[in-house]
N, C-alpha and C positions, 0 to 999 in steps of 0.2 A: 123437537127431535128432528134431526136432518133426515132427508129422504135417503133410502138405500136402494141400490140397483139389485134386481133379482138375477140369479144365475151366475154371478161372478164372485169369486172368493177374493177378498182383500189379501188374505194370507198367501194365496197362490200367485196373485199378480205381483206381489212385492218380494216374494221369496228368492228371486233370481238376482236381485240387484246388489246383494251384499257379497263382498269378496271374502270367501271363507278360507281359512288356513288349516282346516281339519277335515278329515274324511267323513262322508255322510252317505247313508244308504238312501237311495231314491225311492219315491213312491211307496208302494206297499211294504217294501223292506223296512221302512222307518218304523212300522208297527210290528212286522212279523218277527224281526230279530230282537229278542229280549235285550241283547247287549247294547242296543241303541237307546234304550229307555233308562232314564235315571230315576230309579225308585229310591226309597229312603229306608230300606229294611236294615240298614246298618246303624240306625239311630239307637242309642242306648236309652232305654226307658228311664233309667235313674238320672239321666241328664235333663229330663223335662221337669220344669218347675212352673208353678202358676204364680203370677205376680199380682200384688194388690188384693183387694177384697171388695165385695159388694157393700159391706158395711161401711168401708171407707168412702165409697161413692155416695151412699145414702146419707152419711153424716155431713158430707160436703154440701149436698143438695139442701139439706135442712138449714144450713147456715147462710144460704144465699138470700138476698133480699127479694121481695116479690117482683120488683122491676126486672131483675136479672133473670128470674125464672120465666117471666113473660117473654123476654128476648129469646131464650133457649127454646121454649115451647113453640114460639112462632116460626122458628127455623126448621120445624118439622120433627122435633123430639118429644112432643107432648104425649103421644100414645105410648111411646117406649118408656118414658120415665114414670108415667102413671102406673104402668104394669110393673116396672122394675122396683118401684118404691112400695109395692104391696108388702105389708108386714109379713106375709107368709112366703114371699120369694126368698130363697136361700141358696147357698153355694152348692153346686154339684158340678165337679170339674171333669170327671170321666176321662182322665188322661190315658188310660189303657185303651179305650175305644178310639180316641183321637190318634194315638200312635199306630193302631192297626189301619185306620183310614189313610194315614200318611204312607204306610208301607205299601198300600195298594194304589198309590197315585203314580201316574206316568207323566213325565214332563213333555213327552213328544205329542201327547194328545190333550194334555191338561184335563184329564178325567181320572176317575177312580175305577179300577178294574176289579170286578167281582168274578171269580172263576166260572160260575155257572149261570151268570146273568148277562155280563157284558159291561159296557161303559155306563157309569152313573156319575152325577156331580151335584154339588150344591148349586142350584140355579139361582139367577137373580130373584125370581119370584119366591123360591124357597126362603131366601134370606129375608125378604121384606115381610113375608107372612110370619116367620118365626119371631122376628125382632120388633116388627112394627115400624122399622126405619125405612125412609124413602131412599130411592136411588135417583141419581141425576143431579142437575145443578151445574154450576160453573166448575171448571177444572181448578183444583187446588195445587198451586205450584209449591213444590217442596225444595227448601234450601238446605243443602248439606252442611253449610257453615254460616253462622250468623255472627256479626260483630257484637261487641258489648253494647254499643249504642242501639243496635237493632233490638237486642234482647230487652234492654231497659225500656225502649219505646213500647214493646209488646206487653211486657209483664210489670212494668213500673219499677222494677228493681233487678239488679243483676244477681242471680242465684248464687248463694255462697258455696253450694255443694255441686257445682256443675262440672261434668267431665265429658269431653268430646260431644258437646251439645246435648248431653243426656241429663235430665233433671229428675231427682228422686221424687216419687209420688208423695212421700211424706212432706217434702218441702212445699209442694203445691198446697197440701191441706193446711199447713201451718201459716202460709202467707196469704191465702185467699181472703180471709176476713180483713186483712190490712190494706187491700187494694184501694187506690184513691179514686178509681173510675169504674163505672159499670163495664166498660169495654175490656179493661184489663182483667177484672174478676171473671168475666165471661170466658176470656181466653184461657185462664188458668183452669176453670172447671172443665172446658172441652178437652184440654190436654189430659186432665185426670180421667175423664170418661174414656178417651181413646186408650190410655195406658192401663186402665183397670178392666176394660171389657172387651175391646175389639183388637187390641194390638197383638200382632204376632212378631216375636223377636227371634232373630236368627241365632242369638247367643244362648241357645239352650232353654229359652223361656217361651212357653206356648200359652196363649190366653184367648181361646175362642168361647169360653164359658159354655153357654147352652147350645150353641149352634150345631156342633157335631152330634151331640147326644140326641137332641130333639129331631134333627134330620134323620138319624138312623132309626130312632124309635117310630117315627111317623111313617116312613117308607117301608120298613122291613119287619115290623111287628115283633121285635125282639125286646119288648118292654112289658111292664105291668099293665093290667087292664085299667081303663079309664071309664069313669061314669059316662054313659051315653048322652046325658043331657048337656054336657059341655063339649060335644064333638066339634062345634063351630066356633069355639072361643078364639078371640083375637086380642093381642098377638099370641102366637101359638105356644110360646114357652110357658105361658100361664097354664097350659093344659096339664103340666106336670107338677103343679102344686100338690102337696101331700093330701089336702082335703078332697081332691078329685080322683085319687088313685084307689083302686080296689085291692091292690097288693103292694108290697114294698118294692122300691126301685132296686134292681139287681146290681150288685157290685161284682163284676167279672174280672178275672185275671187276664193277663196278656194272652196266655195259652188258650183260655176258654174263648176269648174273642176271636182268636185265629180260627178255632174250630167252627164257631158260629158263622163267620163270614165265608169261610171256605165251603160251607155246606148250604148256603142260601141258594134258592132257585127262584125262578120267576113267579112261581106259585106263592112264594112268601112276600112278594112285593106288592104294596098298595100303589097302584099307578096314579091315583088321584087322592093323596092324603089331605089336601086342603079344601075338600068339599065343605061348603058352609062358610068359607072365608072370602067369597067373591064380593066384588064391589067396593072394597075399601080403597080410599083415595091414596093411602100410603103405598099401595101395591101396583098402581096403574102403570107407572113407567117400567117397573121391574117386569111386569107381564109382557109389555111390549118388547123387551129385550130378550125374553126367554129363549126364543128359537134362533137368535142371531149369533154371529161371531162378534164378541165385544171385548175391548181391552179395558182392564181395570188397573188402577194405580194405587199404590200404597207407599209408605215410607221406605220399603225395602225393594221396590222395583215395580215392574209392570208385568201383568199376567193376563193371558187370554182365557176367556170363557168361550167354548165352542159349542153353542147350542145345537148345531146340526149333528153333533155326535151323541146327544142324549135325547133324541126325539121321543122315545117312550115316556119320558118324564114330561116333555113339552106337550105331546099330543094325547097322553093318557092311554096309549095303545101299544101292545107288544104282540108280535114283533112288528117293527116299522116296515112300511112298504118300500122304503129307500135305504140305501147304505151310504155312509158318509164318505166324502172325498178324503184322500190321504192328507193329513196335515203336512205343512211344509216347514222350511227352515225358520221362518219368522216366528214360529211358536217359541223357539229358544232365544230369539234375537230381538225381543220386544224392546229392550232398553236402547237399541240402536235406531229406533224409528225417529224421524224428524217430527217437529212440532205439528206441522199440518197433517201428517199421517196419524199422529196420536189423536188429534181432534176428530178426524174421520172415524178412526177405529173405536173411539169411546161412544160414538153414536150407534155403532153396531151395523153389521152387514148381513143382509139376508142371503143365504147360500142354498142353492137348490141341490139336494142330494141326488144320487144316481139310483135309478130304479133297479131294484135287485132284491135278492133273498137275504134278509138280515141274519137269519139263523145260520145260513151257510157262511156268510161273511164273518160271523162271530166264531164259528168253528175253525175257519181257515186263518184268520188274522189275529184273534184275541185269545182263544182258549188255549191254555197250556203255556202261554208266554209269561 
């Protein structure tokens, strides 16, 4: 992990260098004026679909040779797949909840805004505790276009049903057993894993599986009761297996989730939901990143996590004794960063907040927006 300087914001220091052709509110106005925030309340819930299935992933795993499973496990997936392949782990997509969380997301601060609580977010540590997956490692370079020769080198064969570099998941399942090398078979399985479990598609397909639901249930107590003896189970999505619940998992409509989220208060929030999960190697780097400004990359772009804006989750204390600095233009311009800036930003930057009254900051800059 590269060292980070305290007291200076990478976002603030780089926000002035880009030549902008559109108007922008400065400083506090960026948060105070709701018109400057791009929320996603216009999303039609009927347009959201979930792609692939856990059964598809389980079947593909079972068909892999022991040698390939060893390669994948040694890459850091062992805890995750051991939990995922539990015969009691089943589908629960919770699209109505995910849609509500998307509606409360502000792109100017990269946080979710709850009316009577303030800013919250899925932190790096939340992600690792829920899934058992590690964060960190070398940067994966994404190529928007690949030649036929490159595809054949990676997969061993040119997919027959490829369109705009998109391969059907069913094609991966059909061709994985026929791969001529362990490397190619491993590539196919990892593609299938990303496509069925983690991938978020901008074409009306959302696929976060357990992340949103487990995060919401653990932090805000809007879930069925769980047996006390499994409170520290890891990874945390195992917490919600049917055998551990004392009541059924609620199926709420979009309207009911609106009402639930709009009426949450800080008294409903568990500021340390991961008690008992400390010390796992899978979570070490995520915990180090938790309070920083960090750039994350995926196939659809680059997105900032601003840990200085969600200190109650990071420090397990509310209200925070500091208030966050106003986010700057680079929040929306992450795709314009140069390679050396990306490397810096992925390591994370420690940002000192401003001493102040968080409750007053919340009332003045967040509440009612």
